[in-house]
C-alpha positions in Angstrom: 38.4 -38.7 39.8 39.4 -36.2 43.0 42.3 -34.3 40.9 39.7 -33.6 38.3 37.1 -32.4 41.2 39.9 -30.2 42.6 41.0 -28.5 39.3 37.5 -27.7 38.4 36.9 -26.3 42.0 39.9 -24.3 41.5 39.0 -23.2 37.8 35.4 -22.0 38.8 37.0 -20.1 41.9 39.8 -18.5 39.9 37.2 -17.4 37.2 35.0 -16.3 39.9 37.9 -14.0 41.1 38.5 -12.7 38.0 34.6 -11.7 37.3 34.3 -10.5 40.9 37.2 -8.5 40.5 36.2 -6.7 37.3 32.9 -5.3 39.2 35.2 -2.7 40.8 38.5 -0.5 40.4 41.3 -3.0 40.3 44.1 -1.0 41.7 42.4 1.8 43.9 41.1 1.3 47.7 37.5 1.4 46.6 37.9 -1.7 44.0 39.1 -3.8 47.5 36.7 -6.9 47.2 35.2 -5.9 50.7 34.1 -2.4 49.2 32.7 -4.4 46.2 30.8 -6.8 48.3 29.0 -3.9 49.8 27.4 -3.4 46.5 27.3 -7.2 45.6 26.7 -8.9 49.1 25.5 -12.2 47.2 28.3 -12.2 44.6 30.8 -11.4 47.7 29.3 -14.4 49.7 29.4 -16.7 46.6 33.1 -15.9 46.1 34.1 -16.1 49.7 32.8 -19.4 49.7 34.0 -20.9 46.4 37.5 -19.3 47.4 37.6 -21.1 50.9 36.0 -24.1 49.5 38.8 -24.5 46.7 41.9 -23.5 48.8 41.4 -25.7 51.3 40.4 -28.7 49.1 43.7 -28.2 47.8 45.8 -27.6 50.7 44.6 -30.8 52.1 45.3 -32.7 49.0 48.7 -31.5 48.6 49.5 -31.9 52.2 48.4 -35.7 51.7 50.4 -35.8 48.8 53.5 -34.3 50.8 52.8 -36.7 53.6 50.3 -36.1 55.8 47.6 -33.4 57.0 48.8 -32.4 60.4 47.3 -30.8 62.9 48.3 -27.4 61.6 46.1 -27.7 58.8 43.3 -28.4 60.8 43.4 -25.1 62.8 44.6 -22.9 60.0 41.5 -24.4 58.0 39.2 -23.8 61.1 40.9 -20.8 62.1 40.4 -19.4 58.5 36.8 -20.5 58.1 35.8 -18.6 61.4 37.7 -15.3 59.5 36.0 -15.9 56.1 32.4 -16.3 58.2 33.3 -13.0 60.0 34.4 -11.4 56.8 30.9 -12.8 54.7 28.4 -12.2 57.6 29.8 -8.3 58.8 29.9 -5.4 56.5 32.7 -3.7 55.6 30.9 -0.1 56.7 33.1 2.4 58.8 30.0 4.0 59.9 29.0 0.7 61.7 32.3 0.0 63.4 31.6 -3.2 65.4 30.8 -5.0 62.1 33.7 -2.9 60.1 36.4 -4.2 63.1 34.6 -8.0 62.9 34.8 -7.9 59.0 38.6 -6.6 59.1 39.5 -9.1 61.7 38.0 -12.0 59.9 39.4 -10.8 56.6 42.8 -10.8 58.5 42.4 -14.3 60.2 41.5 -15.7 57.1 44.2 -14.1 54.9 47.1 -15.0 57.7 45.7 -18.4 58.5 45.4 -19.5 54.9 48.9 -17.8 53.5 50.5 -19.6 56.4 48.6 -22.7 55.4 49.8 -22.7 52.2 53.3 -22.1 52.6 53.9 -24.7 55.1 52.2 -27.2 53.2 54.4 -26.4 50.2 57.6 -26.6 52.8 56.6 -29.9 53.6 56.9 -31.0 49.7 60.3 -28.9 49.8 62.9 -31.6 49.7 60.4 -33.7 47.1 61.4 -32.3 44.2 62.9 -29.2 42.2 59.6 -28.2 41.5 58.2 -28.1 44.9 61.4 -26.3 45.9 60.8 -23.5 43.3 57.1 -23.1 44.1 57.6 -22.7 47.4 60.3 -19.6 47.2 57.9 -18.3 44.7 54.9 -18.5 47.3 57.2 -17.2 50.0 58.1 -14.0 47.5 54.1 -13.4 46.4 53.0 -13.5 49.9 56.3 -11.0 51.3 56.0 -8.6 48.3 51.7 -8.9 49.2 52.2 -7.7 52.4 54.7 -5.2 51.6 52.6 -3.9 49.1 49.5 -4.2 51.1 51.1 -2.3 53.8 52.7 0.5 51.7 49.3 0.8 49.2 46.5 -0.3 51.6 44.0 -3.0 49.9 42.9 -3.1 46.5 41.5 -5.7 44.2 45.1 -6.5 42.2 47.0 -6.8 45.7 44.3 -8.9 47.5 43.8 -11.6 45.1 47.4 -12.5 43.3 48.3 -14.5 46.0 44.6 -16.0 46.0 44.9 -16.9 42.1 48.4 -17.8 42.5 47.3 -20.3 44.9 44.6 -21.7 43.0 46.4 -21.9 40.0 49.4 -23.3 41.5 47.9 -26.0 43.5 46.2 -28.2 41.1 49.3 -27.9 38.9 51.7 -29.5 41.7 49.1 -31.9 42.2 49.3 -32.9 38.5 53.1 -32.8 38.6 53.7 -34.7 41.7 50.9 -37.5 41.0 52.7 -37.6 37.2 56.3 -38.0 38.8 54.7 -41.0 40.9 53.0 -42.4 38.0 56.2 -42.3 36.3 58.2 -43.8 39.3 55.8 -46.9 39.5 56.0 -47.4 35.8 60.1 -47.1 35.8 60.0 -49.1 38.9 57.8 -51.9 37.6 
């Protein structure tokens, strides 16, 4: 039942992210998710809240599946929550310099903490099976590529959401795969 709830939340967050991305240009700086939030503040708040909840429910579920939830997970979750709070509360409006700075700082804190939390969680399951190992490497490549693209092209909806969408899809799939393996192993051992 818990797995179904995690999957449903992830699916809702992924679909909502795609909907939210479609409200603006995907490939230009004008299409950055925060810029879209200036025109659609309520939708931006819903997006940020839904994505945070979906990502961290899955991060904690995966951490439990791979072993245990560590203090790193909690520190990253609290830091990311503060970051997302700053991102959602303060406007991405350069004319309001303090708000702009706090918004950008919050966005950076959320992104870094969440990216590291996802990667560390997968890294803890790296040796469990080949599936986890491959996904860990893919996540590392996505995070590194995304960082390089952000530096080169600045933010846009497409660059900002690829890691989020991948995590929202990969984490429930990983949970399902690992639960399936565990049940098959229990069945074989019986």
